[in-house]
Chimera marker file (.cmm) of the C-alpha trace (Angstrom):
<marker_set name="trace">
<marker id="1" x="2.496" y="13.665" z="-1.540" r="1" g="1" b="0" radius="0.5"/>
<marker id="2" x="2.476" y="11.113" z="1.291" r="1" g="1" b="0" radius="0.5"/>
<marker id="3" x="6.135" y="11.524" z="2.310" r="1" g="1" b="0" radius="0.5"/>
<marker id="4" x="5.714" y="15.289" z="2.581" r="1" g="1" b="0" radius="0.5"/>
<marker id="5" x="2.485" y="15.001" z="4.577" r="1" g="1" b="0" radius="0.5"/>
<marker id="6" x="3.996" y="12.507" z="6.992" r="1" g="1" b="0" radius="0.5"/>
<marker id="7" x="7.083" y="14.640" z="7.528" r="1" g="1" b="0" radius="0.5"/>
<marker id="8" x="4.984" y="17.692" z="8.366" r="1" g="1" b="0" radius="0.5"/>
<marker id="9" x="2.514" y="15.861" z="10.616" r="1" g="1" b="0" radius="0.5"/>
<marker id="10" x="5.076" y="14.016" z="12.706" r="1" g="1" b="0" radius="0.5"/>
<marker id="11" x="7.891" y="16.580" z="12.795" r="1" g="1" b="0" radius="0.5"/>
<marker id="12" x="10.112" y="13.674" z="11.776" r="1" g="1" b="0" radius="0.5"/>
<marker id="13" x="12.498" y="15.701" z="9.625" r="1" g="1" b="0" radius="0.5"/>
<marker id="14" x="12.049" y="13.359" z="6.709" r="1" g="1" b="0" radius="0.5"/>
<marker id="15" x="11.174" y="15.973" z="4.067" r="1" g="1" b="0" radius="0.5"/>
<marker id="16" x="10.523" y="19.126" z="6.048" r="1" g="1" b="0" radius="0.5"/>
<marker id="17" x="13.343" y="19.947" z="8.501" r="1" g="1" b="0" radius="0.5"/>
<marker id="18" x="12.652" y="18.908" z="12.082" r="1" g="1" b="0" radius="0.5"/>
<marker id="19" x="11.134" y="21.696" z="14.178" r="1" g="1" b="0" radius="0.5"/>
<marker id="20" x="10.388" y="23.798" z="11.083" r="1" g="1" b="0" radius="0.5"/>
<marker id="21" x="7.105" y="25.554" z="11.817" r="1" g="1" b="0" radius="0.5"/>
<marker id="22" x="5.169" y="25.992" z="8.592" r="1" g="1" b="0" radius="0.5"/>
<marker id="23" x="2.696" y="28.803" z="8.229" r="1" g="1" b="0" radius="0.5"/>
<marker id="24" x="-0.311" y="28.552" z="5.945" r="1" g="1" b="0" radius="0.5"/>
<marker id="25" x="1.327" y="31.133" z="3.676" r="1" g="1" b="0" radius="0.5"/>
<marker id="26" x="4.593" y="29.159" z="3.272" r="1" g="1" b="0" radius="0.5"/>
<marker id="27" x="5.296" y="27.654" z="-0.115" r="1" g="1" b="0" radius="0.5"/>
<marker id="28" x="5.514" y="23.869" z="-0.045" r="1" g="1" b="0" radius="0.5"/>
<marker id="29" x="6.886" y="23.584" z="-3.563" r="1" g="1" b="0" radius="0.5"/>
<marker id="30" x="10.490" y="22.774" z="-2.565" r="1" g="1" b="0" radius="0.5"/>
<marker id="31" x="9.293" y="20.097" z="-0.155" r="1" g="1" b="0" radius="0.5"/>
<marker id="32" x="6.979" y="18.693" z="-2.803" r="1" g="1" b="0" radius="0.5"/>
<marker id="33" x="9.819" y="18.356" z="-5.334" r="1" g="1" b="0" radius="0.5"/>
<marker id="34" x="12.026" y="16.754" z="-2.702" r="1" g="1" b="0" radius="0.5"/>
<marker id="35" x="9.330" y="14.217" z="-1.861" r="1" g="1" b="0" radius="0.5"/>
<marker id="36" x="8.940" y="13.260" z="-5.521" r="1" g="1" b="0" radius="0.5"/>
<marker id="37" x="12.520" y="11.977" z="-5.535" r="1" g="1" b="0" radius="0.5"/>
<marker id="38" x="11.930" y="9.660" z="-2.609" r="1" g="1" b="0" radius="0.5"/>
<marker id="39" x="10.798" y="6.127" z="-3.296" r="1" g="1" b="0" radius="0.5"/>
<marker id="40" x="8.473" y="4.054" z="-1.177" r="1" g="1" b="0" radius="0.5"/>
<marker id="41" x="11.508" y="2.015" z="-0.088" r="1" g="1" b="0" radius="0.5"/>
<marker id="42" x="13.299" y="5.207" z="0.988" r="1" g="1" b="0" radius="0.5"/>
<marker id="43" x="10.283" y="6.130" z="3.092" r="1" g="1" b="0" radius="0.5"/>
<marker id="44" x="9.882" y="2.591" z="4.451" r="1" g="1" b="0" radius="0.5"/>
<marker id="45" x="13.540" y="2.093" z="5.387" r="1" g="1" b="0" radius="0.5"/>
<marker id="46" x="14.399" y="5.605" z="6.552" r="1" g="1" b="0" radius="0.5"/>
<marker id="47" x="11.198" y="6.619" z="8.315" r="1" g="1" b="0" radius="0.5"/>
<marker id="48" x="8.575" y="3.891" z="8.705" r="1" g="1" b="0" radius="0.5"/>
<marker id="49" x="10.784" y="1.129" z="10.132" r="1" g="1" b="0" radius="0.5"/>
<marker id="50" x="12.685" y="3.406" z="12.553" r="1" g="1" b="0" radius="0.5"/>
<marker id="51" x="9.393" y="4.924" z="13.733" r="1" g="1" b="0" radius="0.5"/>
<marker id="52" x="8.035" y="1.511" z="14.782" r="1" g="1" b="0" radius="0.5"/>
<marker id="53" x="11.393" y="0.362" z="16.128" r="1" g="1" b="0" radius="0.5"/>
<marker id="54" x="11.471" y="3.415" z="18.416" r="1" g="1" b="0" radius="0.5"/>
<marker id="55" x="8.141" y="2.305" z="19.862" r="1" g="1" b="0" radius="0.5"/>
<marker id="56" x="9.006" y="-1.373" z="20.049" r="1" g="1" b="0" radius="0.5"/>
<marker id="57" x="12.731" y="-1.849" z="20.781" r="1" g="1" b="0" radius="0.5"/>
<marker id="58" x="14.152" y="-5.026" z="19.301" r="1" g="1" b="0" radius="0.5"/>
<marker id="59" x="11.663" y="-5.119" z="16.432" r="1" g="1" b="0" radius="0.5"/>
<marker id="60" x="13.438" y="-6.165" z="13.244" r="1" g="1" b="0" radius="0.5"/>
<marker id="61" x="12.585" y="-4.948" z="9.770" r="1" g="1" b="0" radius="0.5"/>
<marker id="62" x="11.611" y="-8.510" z="8.855" r="1" g="1" b="0" radius="0.5"/>
<marker id="63" x="9.304" y="-8.851" z="11.875" r="1" g="1" b="0" radius="0.5"/>
<marker id="64" x="7.570" y="-5.607" z="10.933" r="1" g="1" b="0" radius="0.5"/>
<marker id="65" x="7.107" y="-6.739" z="7.335" r="1" g="1" b="0" radius="0.5"/>
<marker id="66" x="5.664" y="-10.053" z="8.512" r="1" g="1" b="0" radius="0.5"/>
<marker id="67" x="3.290" y="-8.314" z="10.930" r="1" g="1" b="0" radius="0.5"/>
<marker id="68" x="2.040" y="-6.088" z="8.108" r="1" g="1" b="0" radius="0.5"/>
<marker id="69" x="1.701" y="-8.862" z="5.546" r="1" g="1" b="0" radius="0.5"/>
<marker id="70" x="-1.502" y="-10.513" z="4.418" r="1" g="1" b="0" radius="0.5"/>
<marker id="71" x="-0.195" y="-13.712" z="5.994" r="1" g="1" b="0" radius="0.5"/>
<marker id="72" x="-0.803" y="-12.213" z="9.431" r="1" g="1" b="0" radius="0.5"/>
<marker id="73" x="-4.566" y="-12.112" z="8.669" r="1" g="1" b="0" radius="0.5"/>
<marker id="74" x="-4.681" y="-15.034" z="6.248" r="1" g="1" b="0" radius="0.5"/>
<marker id="75" x="-7.301" y="-16.976" z="8.193" r="1" g="1" b="0" radius="0.5"/>
<marker id="76" x="-9.715" y="-14.064" z="8.139" r="1" g="1" b="0" radius="0.5"/>
<marker id="77" x="-9.086" y="-13.342" z="4.461" r="1" g="1" b="0" radius="0.5"/>
<marker id="78" x="-9.643" y="-16.977" z="3.537" r="1" g="1" b="0" radius="0.5"/>
<marker id="79" x="-12.937" y="-17.232" z="5.404" r="1" g="1" b="0" radius="0.5"/>
<marker id="80" x="-14.515" y="-13.805" z="4.890" r="1" g="1" b="0" radius="0.5"/>
<marker id="81" x="-17.088" y="-13.522" z="2.126" r="1" g="1" b="0" radius="0.5"/>
<marker id="82" x="-16.784" y="-9.723" z="2.326" r="1" g="1" b="0" radius="0.5"/>
<marker id="83" x="-13.314" y="-9.560" z="0.776" r="1" g="1" b="0" radius="0.5"/>
<marker id="84" x="-12.134" y="-10.450" z="-2.699" r="1" g="1" b="0" radius="0.5"/>
<marker id="85" x="-9.327" y="-9.579" z="-5.081" r="1" g="1" b="0" radius="0.5"/>
<marker id="86" x="-9.219" y="-8.123" z="-8.554" r="1" g="1" b="0" radius="0.5"/>
<marker id="87" x="-5.762" y="-8.138" z="-10.114" r="1" g="1" b="0" radius="0.5"/>
<marker id="88" x="-3.771" y="-8.668" z="-13.280" r="1" g="1" b="0" radius="0.5"/>
<marker id="89" x="-1.307" y="-11.471" z="-13.879" r="1" g="1" b="0" radius="0.5"/>
<marker id="90" x="1.301" y="-8.915" z="-14.973" r="1" g="1" b="0" radius="0.5"/>
<marker id="91" x="0.818" y="-6.491" z="-12.065" r="1" g="1" b="0" radius="0.5"/>
<marker id="92" x="4.308" y="-5.239" z="-11.237" r="1" g="1" b="0" radius="0.5"/>
<marker id="93" x="3.633" y="-5.032" z="-7.493" r="1" g="1" b="0" radius="0.5"/>
<marker id="94" x="3.179" y="-8.804" z="-7.286" r="1" g="1" b="0" radius="0.5"/>
<marker id="95" x="6.392" y="-10.626" z="-6.425" r="1" g="1" b="0" radius="0.5"/>
<marker id="96" x="7.001" y="-14.132" z="-7.776" r="1" g="1" b="0" radius="0.5"/>
<marker id="97" x="4.632" y="-16.574" z="-6.086" r="1" g="1" b="0" radius="0.5"/>
<marker id="98" x="2.256" y="-13.918" z="-4.738" r="1" g="1" b="0" radius="0.5"/>
<marker id="99" x="-0.420" y="-14.460" z="-7.380" r="1" g="1" b="0" radius="0.5"/>
<marker id="100" x="-0.484" y="-18.178" z="-6.559" r="1" g="1" b="0" radius="0.5"/>
<marker id="101" x="-0.683" y="-17.273" z="-2.861" r="1" g="1" b="0" radius="0.5"/>
<marker id="102" x="-3.644" y="-14.946" z="-3.488" r="1" g="1" b="0" radius="0.5"/>
<marker id="103" x="-5.393" y="-17.634" z="-5.520" r="1" g="1" b="0" radius="0.5"/>
<marker id="104" x="-4.886" y="-20.137" z="-2.708" r="1" g="1" b="0" radius="0.5"/>
<marker id="105" x="-6.173" y="-17.756" z="-0.016" r="1" g="1" b="0" radius="0.5"/>
<marker id="106" x="-9.120" y="-16.263" z="-1.893" r="1" g="1" b="0" radius="0.5"/>
<marker id="107" x="-10.149" y="-19.224" z="-4.064" r="1" g="1" b="0" radius="0.5"/>
<marker id="108" x="-13.242" y="-18.297" z="-6.086" r="1" g="1" b="0" radius="0.5"/>
<marker id="109" x="-13.134" y="-14.735" z="-4.688" r="1" g="1" b="0" radius="0.5"/>
<marker id="110" x="-10.282" y="-13.666" z="-6.946" r="1" g="1" b="0" radius="0.5"/>
<marker id="111" x="-10.781" y="-12.211" z="-10.407" r="1" g="1" b="0" radius="0.5"/>
<marker id="112" x="-7.585" y="-12.284" z="-12.433" r="1" g="1" b="0" radius="0.5"/>
<marker id="113" x="-7.116" y="-10.643" z="-15.804" r="1" g="1" b="0" radius="0.5"/>
<marker id="114" x="-4.237" y="-11.815" z="-18.014" r="1" g="1" b="0" radius="0.5"/>
<marker id="115" x="-2.807" y="-8.330" z="-18.555" r="1" g="1" b="0" radius="0.5"/>
<marker id="116" x="-3.206" y="-4.732" z="-17.564" r="1" g="1" b="0" radius="0.5"/>
<marker id="117" x="-0.333" y="-4.102" z="-15.174" r="1" g="1" b="0" radius="0.5"/>
<marker id="118" x="-1.209" y="-2.256" z="-11.984" r="1" g="1" b="0" radius="0.5"/>
<marker id="119" x="-4.798" y="-0.976" z="-12.366" r="1" g="1" b="0" radius="0.5"/>
<marker id="120" x="-4.114" y="-0.587" z="-16.078" r="1" g="1" b="0" radius="0.5"/>
<marker id="121" x="-7.318" y="-2.124" z="-17.367" r="1" g="1" b="0" radius="0.5"/>
<marker id="122" x="-9.919" y="-0.283" z="-15.320" r="1" g="1" b="0" radius="0.5"/>
<marker id="123" x="-10.729" y="1.837" z="-18.364" r="1" g="1" b="0" radius="0.5"/>
<marker id="124" x="-12.531" y="-1.131" z="-19.917" r="1" g="1" b="0" radius="0.5"/>
<marker id="125" x="-16.258" y="-0.930" z="-19.336" r="1" g="1" b="0" radius="0.5"/>
<marker id="126" x="-16.702" y="-4.627" z="-18.483" r="1" g="1" b="0" radius="0.5"/>
<marker id="127" x="-13.897" y="-4.539" z="-15.931" r="1" g="1" b="0" radius="0.5"/>
<marker id="128" x="-15.240" y="-1.398" z="-14.286" r="1" g="1" b="0" radius="0.5"/>
<marker id="129" x="-18.762" y="-2.858" z="-14.234" r="1" g="1" b="0" radius="0.5"/>
<marker id="130" x="-17.431" y="-5.963" z="-12.454" r="1" g="1" b="0" radius="0.5"/>
<marker id="131" x="-15.597" y="-3.815" z="-9.904" r="1" g="1" b="0" radius="0.5"/>
<marker id="132" x="-18.643" y="-1.644" z="-9.228" r="1" g="1" b="0" radius="0.5"/>
<marker id="133" x="-20.832" y="-4.729" z="-8.848" r="1" g="1" b="0" radius="0.5"/>
<marker id="134" x="-18.424" y="-6.154" z="-6.268" r="1" g="1" b="0" radius="0.5"/>
<marker id="135" x="-18.277" y="-2.869" z="-4.348" r="1" g="1" b="0" radius="0.5"/>
<marker id="136" x="-22.061" y="-2.626" z="-4.204" r="1" g="1" b="0" radius="0.5"/>
<marker id="137" x="-22.482" y="-6.191" z="-2.985" r="1" g="1" b="0" radius="0.5"/>
<marker id="138" x="-22.392" y="-7.030" z="0.727" r="1" g="1" b="0" radius="0.5"/>
<marker id="139" x="-20.540" y="-10.234" z="-0.081" r="1" g="1" b="0" radius="0.5"/>
<marker id="140" x="-18.079" y="-11.279" z="-2.724" r="1" g="1" b="0" radius="0.5"/>
<link id1="1" id2="2" r="1" g="1" b="0" radius="0.2"/>
<link id1="2" id2="3" r="1" g="1" b="0" radius="0.2"/>
<link id1="3" id2="4" r="1" g="1" b="0" radius="0.2"/>
<link id1="4" id2="5" r="1" g="1" b="0" radius="0.2"/>
<link id1="5" id2="6" r="1" g="1" b="0" radius="0.2"/>
<link id1="6" id2="7" r="1" g="1" b="0" radius="0.2"/>
<link id1="7" id2="8" r="1" g="1" b="0" radius="0.2"/>
<link id1="8" id2="9" r="1" g="1" b="0" radius="0.2"/>
<link id1="9" id2="10" r="1" g="1" b="0" radius="0.2"/>
<link id1="10" id2="11" r="1" g="1" b="0" radius="0.2"/>
<link id1="11" id2="12" r="1" g="1" b="0" radius="0.2"/>
<link id1="12" id2="13" r="1" g="1" b="0" radius="0.2"/>
<link id1="13" id2="14" r="1" g="1" b="0" radius="0.2"/>
<link id1="14" id2="15" r="1" g="1" b="0" radius="0.2"/>
<link id1="15" id2="16" r="1" g="1" b="0" radius="0.2"/>
<link id1="16" id2="17" r="1" g="1" b="0" radius="0.2"/>
<link id1="17" id2="18" r="1" g="1" b="0" radius="0.2"/>
<link id1="18" id2="19" r="1" g="1" b="0" radius="0.2"/>
<link id1="19" id2="20" r="1" g="1" b="0" radius="0.2"/>
<link id1="20" id2="21" r="1" g="1" b="0" radius="0.2"/>
<link id1="21" id2="22" r="1" g="1" b="0" radius="0.2"/>
<link id1="22" id2="23" r="1" g="1" b="0" radius="0.2"/>
<link id1="23" id2="24" r="1" g="1" b="0" radius="0.2"/>
<link id1="24" id2="25" r="1" g="1" b="0" radius="0.2"/>
<link id1="25" id2="26" r="1" g="1" b="0" radius="0.2"/>
<link id1="26" id2="27" r="1" g="1" b="0" radius="0.2"/>
<link id1="27" id2="28" r="1" g="1" b="0" radius="0.2"/>
<link id1="28" id2="29" r="1" g="1" b="0" radius="0.2"/>
<link id1="29" id2="30" r="1" g="1" b="0" radius="0.2"/>
<link id1="30" id2="31" r="1" g="1" b="0" radius="0.2"/>
<link id1="31" id2="32" r="1" g="1" b="0" radius="0.2"/>
<link id1="32" id2="33" r="1" g="1" b="0" radius="0.2"/>
<link id1="33" id2="34" r="1" g="1" b="0" radius="0.2"/>
<link id1="34" id2="35" r="1" g="1" b="0" radius="0.2"/>
<link id1="35" id2="36" r="1" g="1" b="0" radius="0.2"/>
<link id1="36" id2="37" r="1" g="1" b="0" radius="0.2"/>
<link id1="37" id2="38" r="1" g="1" b="0" radius="0.2"/>
<link id1="38" id2="39" r="1" g="1" b="0" radius="0.2"/>
<link id1="39" id2="40" r="1" g="1" b="0" radius="0.2"/>
<link id1="40" id2="41" r="1" g="1" b="0" radius="0.2"/>
<link id1="41" id2="42" r="1" g="1" b="0" radius="0.2"/>
<link id1="42" id2="43" r="1" g="1" b="0" radius="0.2"/>
<link id1="43" id2="44" r="1" g="1" b="0" radius="0.2"/>
<link id1="44" id2="45" r="1" g="1" b="0" radius="0.2"/>
<link id1="45" id2="46" r="1" g="1" b="0" radius="0.2"/>
<link id1="46" id2="47" r="1" g="1" b="0" radius="0.2"/>
<link id1="47" id2="48" r="1" g="1" b="0" radius="0.2"/>
<link id1="48" id2="49" r="1" g="1" b="0" radius="0.2"/>
<link id1="49" id2="50" r="1" g="1" b="0" radius="0.2"/>
<link id1="50" id2="51" r="1" g="1" b="0" radius="0.2"/>
<link id1="51" id2="52" r="1" g="1" b="0" radius="0.2"/>
<link id1="52" id2="53" r="1" g="1" b="0" radius="0.2"/>
<link id1="53" id2="54" r="1" g="1" b="0" radius="0.2"/>
<link id1="54" id2="55" r="1" g="1" b="0" radius="0.2"/>
<link id1="55" id2="56" r="1" g="1" b="0" radius="0.2"/>
<link id1="56" id2="57" r="1" g="1" b="0" radius="0.2"/>
<link id1="57" id2="58" r="1" g="1" b="0" radius="0.2"/>
<link id1="58" id2="59" r="1" g="1" b="0" radius="0.2"/>
<link id1="59" id2="60" r="1" g="1" b="0" radius="0.2"/>
<link id1="60" id2="61" r="1" g="1" b="0" radius="0.2"/>
<link id1="61" id2="62" r="1" g="1" b="0" radius="0.2"/>
<link id1="62" id2="63" r="1" g="1" b="0" radius="0.2"/>
<link id1="63" id2="64" r="1" g="1" b="0" radius="0.2"/>
<link id1="64" id2="65" r="1" g="1" b="0" radius="0.2"/>
<link id1="65" id2="66" r="1" g="1" b="0" radius="0.2"/>
<link id1="66" id2="67" r="1" g="1" b="0" radius="0.2"/>
<link id1="67" id2="68" r="1" g="1" b="0" radius="0.2"/>
<link id1="68" id2="69" r="1" g="1" b="0" radius="0.2"/>
<link id1="69" id2="70" r="1" g="1" b="0" radius="0.2"/>
<link id1="70" id2="71" r="1" g="1" b="0" radius="0.2"/>
<link id1="71" id2="72" r="1" g="1" b="0" radius="0.2"/>
<link id1="72" id2="73" r="1" g="1" b="0" radius="0.2"/>
<link id1="73" id2="74" r="1" g="1" b="0" radius="0.2"/>
<link id1="74" id2="75" r="1" g="1" b="0" radius="0.2"/>
<link id1="75" id2="76" r="1" g="1" b="0" radius="0.2"/>
<link id1="76" id2="77" r="1" g="1" b="0" radius="0.2"/>
<link id1="77" id2="78" r="1" g="1" b="0" radius="0.2"/>
<link id1="78" id2="79" r="1" g="1" b="0" radius="0.2"/>
<link id1="79" id2="80" r="1" g="1" b="0" radius="0.2"/>
<link id1="80" id2="81" r="1" g="1" b="0" radius="0.2"/>
<link id1="81" id2="82" r="1" g="1" b="0" radius="0.2"/>
<link id1="82" id2="83" r="1" g="1" b="0" radius="0.2"/>
<link id1="83" id2="84" r="1" g="1" b="0" radius="0.2"/>
<link id1="84" id2="85" r="1" g="1" b="0" radius="0.2"/>
<link id1="85" id2="86" r="1" g="1" b="0" radius="0.2"/>
<link id1="86" id2="87" r="1" g="1" b="0" radius="0.2"/>
<link id1="87" id2="88" r="1" g="1" b="0" radius="0.2"/>
<link id1="88" id2="89" r="1" g="1" b="0" radius="0.2"/>
<link id1="89" id2="90" r="1" g="1" b="0" radius="0.2"/>
<link id1="90" id2="91" r="1" g="1" b="0" radius="0.2"/>
<link id1="91" id2="92" r="1" g="1" b="0" radius="0.2"/>
<link id1="92" id2="93" r="1" g="1" b="0" radius="0.2"/>
<link id1="93" id2="94" r="1" g="1" b="0" radius="0.2"/>
<link id1="94" id2="95" r="1" g="1" b="0" radius="0.2"/>
<link id1="95" id2="96" r="1" g="1" b="0" radius="0.2"/>
<link id1="96" id2="97" r="1" g="1" b="0" radius="0.2"/>
<link id1="97" id2="98" r="1" g="1" b="0" radius="0.2"/>
<link id1="98" id2="99" r="1" g="1" b="0" radius="0.2"/>
<link id1="99" id2="100" r="1" g="1" b="0" radius="0.2"/>
<link id1="100" id2="101" r="1" g="1" b="0" radius="0.2"/>
<link id1="101" id2="102" r="1" g="1" b="0" radius="0.2"/>
<link id1="102" id2="103" r="1" g="1" b="0" radius="0.2"/>
<link id1="103" id2="104" r="1" g="1" b="0" radius="0.2"/>
<link id1="104" id2="105" r="1" g="1" b="0" radius="0.2"/>
<link id1="105" id2="106" r="1" g="1" b="0" radius="0.2"/>
<link id1="106" id2="107" r="1" g="1" b="0" radius="0.2"/>
<link id1="107" id2="108" r="1" g="1" b="0" radius="0.2"/>
<link id1="108" id2="109" r="1" g="1" b="0" radius="0.2"/>
<link id1="109" id2="110" r="1" g="1" b="0" radius="0.2"/>
<link id1="110" id2="111" r="1" g="1" b="0" radius="0.2"/>
<link id1="111" id2="112" r="1" g="1" b="0" radius="0.2"/>
<link id1="112" id2="113" r="1" g="1" b="0" radius="0.2"/>
<link id1="113" id2="114" r="1" g="1" b="0" radius="0.2"/>
<link id1="114" id2="115" r="1" g="1" b="0" radius="0.2"/>
<link id1="115" id2="116" r="1" g="1" b="0" radius="0.2"/>
<link id1="116" id2="117" r="1" g="1" b="0" radius="0.2"/>
<link id1="117" id2="118" r="1" g="1" b="0" radius="0.2"/>
<link id1="118" id2="119" r="1" g="1" b="0" radius="0.2"/>
<link id1="119" id2="120" r="1" g="1" b="0" radius="0.2"/>
<link id1="120" id2="121" r="1" g="1" b="0" radius="0.2"/>
<link id1="121" id2="122" r="1" g="1" b="0" radius="0.2"/>
<link id1="122" id2="123" r="1" g="1" b="0" radius="0.2"/>
<link id1="123" id2="124" r="1" g="1" b="0" radius="0.2"/>
<link id1="124" id2="125" r="1" g="1" b="0" radius="0.2"/>
<link id1="125" id2="126" r="1" g="1" b="0" radius="0.2"/>
<link id1="126" id2="127" r="1" g="1" b="0" radius="0.2"/>
<link id1="127" id2="128" r="1" g="1" b="0" radius="0.2"/>
<link id1="128" id2="129" r="1" g="1" b="0" radius="0.2"/>
<link id1="129" id2="130" r="1" g="1" b="0" radius="0.2"/>
<link id1="130" id2="131" r="1" g="1" b="0" radius="0.2"/>
<link id1="131" id2="132" r="1" g="1" b="0" radius="0.2"/>
<link id1="132" id2="133" r="1" g="1" b="0" radius="0.2"/>
<link id1="133" id2="134" r="1" g="1" b="0" radius="0.2"/>
<link id1="134" id2="135" r="1" g="1" b="0" radius="0.2"/>
<link id1="135" id2="136" r="1" g="1" b="0" radius="0.2"/>
<link id1="136" id2="137" r="1" g="1" b="0" radius="0.2"/>
<link id1="137" id2="138" r="1" g="1" b="0" radius="0.2"/>
<link id1="138" id2="139" r="1" g="1" b="0" radius="0.2"/>
<link id1="139" id2="140" r="1" g="1" b="0" radius="0.2"/>
</marker_set>
C-alpha cells in the first residue's frame, strides 16, 4: 500500500513509527491494516503537503495543488499529439467542469464513454482494443 511504503522509505512516521528499523523478518500486517484506513486526502494533507512545505517554506496547499495540476502543463497537453485521454462521463474522480476542461484541452484526442465510472468499462473488448491501439501508436 502506497502510504505504508512511503512511511517506511522516508522515515516520516506516517504509518510506521519514526526511527523504527524494520527487519526483513518483521511482520508488516499491522502497518498494512493501518494504511488501509487512511484516505488519499489523509495522506495528502498530513504527509504530502507538509513534506513539500518543509522544502519550500511559504508554499501554500493551494499553490502546491496548482503546481501539480494539469493546468500547469496545459500548453504542452493541448499541442502534443503523443497524449490523449480515455474517460467516462460518470467517472467519480472528475469534479464538476473537469470533463469540459479535458475536452477543451485535448479536443479530438479525447475518447469519452457515457458510463463506466472509474476504469469500469475496460472489460469490454472494443474499449480495450481502442486502448491498446492508442498505446501502440506513436501519436494519438
